Structures are given as structure tokens and as C-alpha cells.
matplotlib code that plots the C-alpha trace (Angstrom):
import matplotlib.pyplot as plt

x = [61.6, 64.8, 66.4, 65.6, 67.1, 70.3, 70.5, 70.1, 72.9, 75.1, 74.5, 75.3, 78.5, 79.6, 78.7, 80.7, 83.8, 84.1, 85.3, 85.7, 89.1, 89.5, 93.0, 93.5, 96.3, 98.5, 101.7, 102.9, 101.6, 97.9, 97.9, 99.8, 97.2, 94.4, 92.9, 92.6, 89.3, 89.8, 90.3, 88.1, 89.5, 87.7, 89.2, 88.1, 89.0, 91.1, 92.8, 92.4, 91.3, 91.0, 90.8, 93.3, 92.4, 93.8, 91.6, 94.1, 92.8, 95.0, 94.6, 96.7, 97.0, 97.5, 98.9, 98.0, 99.5, 97.5, 99.0, 102.1, 104.3, 106.5, 106.8, 108.4, 108.1, 109.7, 111.0, 112.9, 110.6, 113.1, 112.4, 111.2, 109.5, 110.4, 109.1, 110.5, 107.4, 108.6, 109.5, 106.3, 104.3, 106.1, 105.9, 102.1, 101.2, 104.0, 107.4, 105.9, 103.8, 104.4, 102.9, 102.8, 100.9, 100.8, 97.4, 96.3, 96.4, 99.1, 99.1, 100.9, 99.5, 100.9, 98.7, 99.8, 98.0, 97.3, 99.4, 102.4, 101.5, 102.7, 101.2, 102.6, 100.6, 100.9, 97.9, 96.7, 93.3, 91.6, 90.7, 87.0, 85.8, 87.6, 88.4, 91.9, 94.3, 97.6, 99.8, 100.5, 102.7, 102.8, 105.7, 104.4, 105.4, 102.0, 101.6, 98.3, 96.7, 94.4, 91.2, 88.8]
y = [46.0, 44.2, 47.6, 48.9, 45.8, 46.2, 49.9, 49.2, 46.6, 49.0, 51.8, 49.6, 48.5, 52.0, 53.3, 50.4, 51.4, 54.8, 55.2, 58.3, 58.7, 61.1, 62.7, 64.3, 66.9, 65.8, 67.9, 70.8, 74.2, 73.1, 71.6, 74.6, 77.0, 75.1, 73.7, 70.2, 69.3, 66.2, 66.6, 64.2, 62.4, 60.1, 56.7, 55.3, 52.2, 54.5, 56.7, 59.3, 62.9, 65.5, 69.3, 70.6, 72.9, 75.8, 74.9, 73.0, 70.1, 67.0, 63.8, 60.7, 57.0, 54.2, 50.7, 47.9, 44.4, 41.6, 39.7, 41.8, 41.3, 43.9, 45.1, 47.7, 49.4, 51.2, 54.0, 51.8, 51.8, 50.5, 46.8, 45.8, 49.1, 50.4, 54.0, 57.1, 57.1, 54.4, 56.8, 58.7, 55.8, 56.3, 60.1, 59.9, 56.9, 57.2, 55.6, 52.5, 51.8, 48.3, 47.2, 43.8, 43.7, 40.0, 39.0, 42.6, 44.7, 47.4, 50.3, 53.5, 56.6, 59.7, 62.8, 65.9, 69.2, 71.9, 74.4, 72.1, 70.2, 66.6, 64.2, 60.7, 58.1, 54.6, 52.6, 49.3, 47.8, 45.0, 42.9, 42.4, 45.1, 47.8, 49.7, 50.8, 53.4, 55.0, 58.0, 60.7, 63.8, 66.7, 68.8, 71.7, 70.0, 68.6, 65.1, 63.3, 60.3, 58.5, 56.6, 54.9]
z = [70.0, 68.9, 68.1, 71.5, 73.1, 71.1, 71.9, 75.7, 75.5, 73.6, 76.1, 79.1, 77.3, 76.5, 80.0, 81.5, 79.6, 81.4, 84.9, 87.0, 88.6, 91.5, 91.8, 95.3, 95.5, 98.5, 98.0, 95.9, 94.8, 94.5, 98.0, 99.4, 98.0, 99.7, 96.4, 97.8, 96.0, 93.8, 90.1, 88.3, 85.4, 82.9, 82.1, 78.8, 76.9, 74.7, 77.3, 80.0, 80.0, 82.7, 83.2, 85.8, 88.6, 86.5, 83.5, 81.2, 79.3, 79.5, 77.4, 77.3, 77.1, 79.6, 79.7, 82.0, 82.8, 84.3, 87.3, 87.1, 90.2, 91.8, 95.4, 97.5, 100.9, 103.7, 101.5, 99.1, 96.2, 93.6, 93.4, 89.8, 89.3, 85.8, 86.1, 87.9, 90.2, 92.7, 95.4, 94.9, 96.3, 99.7, 99.5, 99.0, 101.2, 103.8, 104.5, 106.0, 102.9, 101.5, 98.2, 96.7, 93.4, 92.9, 91.5, 90.6, 87.4, 87.4, 85.0, 83.9, 82.3, 80.7, 80.0, 78.1, 78.5, 75.9, 78.0, 78.5, 81.6, 81.7, 84.2, 84.9, 86.9, 88.2, 89.5, 90.6, 89.8, 91.7, 88.6, 87.9, 90.3, 88.3, 91.5, 92.4, 93.6, 92.6, 92.5, 90.0, 89.6, 87.2, 85.9, 88.0, 91.3, 92.3, 93.7, 93.7, 95.4, 92.9, 93.8, 91.4]

ax = plt.figure().add_subplot(projection="3d")
ax.plot(x, y, z, "-o")
ax.set_aspect("equal")
plt.show()
């Protein structure tokens, strides 16, 4: 009985460490071709993985910072943002989009595919809930809105 209890706890823990991330194409060749179904990525404690709409397997890592604080809006996404994705937030969410990340968890990810695709992402997580949103782009010209 004790082993069953330990197994159940272990399964709950492992299952809790995986989250599905939906990546919605919003601009670029995928969107233009009508393939606007979300691409589902898996977010693990050790990294990300996804299979693109063209069948390429991409894997990568991520980094998060708790209570990081940077903000931008109205098309000027260059405040304390350290990546090259700052303007992508306003491209994906609109020119009047304003973001203040104070009190949230911010993160970045890079995934590399087995056929040469590179995907860069930035995201924000709401702390304990584990839910969040973000943006991503690949080197094929596709932009994505991320929800998890």
C-alpha cells in the first residue's frame, strides 16, 4: 500500500511538471497559407519541445526570472528588454499593447529544429497558477502568439 501511495505522489508530481503551450501563427508564411491551427509545444522542467506544422522536431531550453520588472508599450518596446523580440510583442498584440511585468515571472526560450529551424520566444507566467502568454518567431518568418 505504501508503494502505491508513493507511486501516486510521483505520478502527480511528474504530471504537474509538464504543461501544454499553444503557439498560434499570427503572421508569416504559415498564417498566409491558412495553417492557423495552434502548434502544441510541451514545456518540461528541463526544456521545451514541439513539432512544427511542416513536421520538424524542435527542442530547446528556457530561462525564467521571478519578479522581473520591465515594461513597454505603444510601439516602443525597447525599455529594459534584453532580447530582440521587444517589437514582436507590439507586432503580435497591437501598437497600443502595454506590458508591465512587475510581480510576474518572465521567461525566454530558444528551440532548434532537426531541419535548421530556430525559434525564439518570450513569455510571462502568472506565478503559482502557471498560466501565461507570450510571443515567438522562427527563422522562416513566422510569428506566433503563445498561450499556456
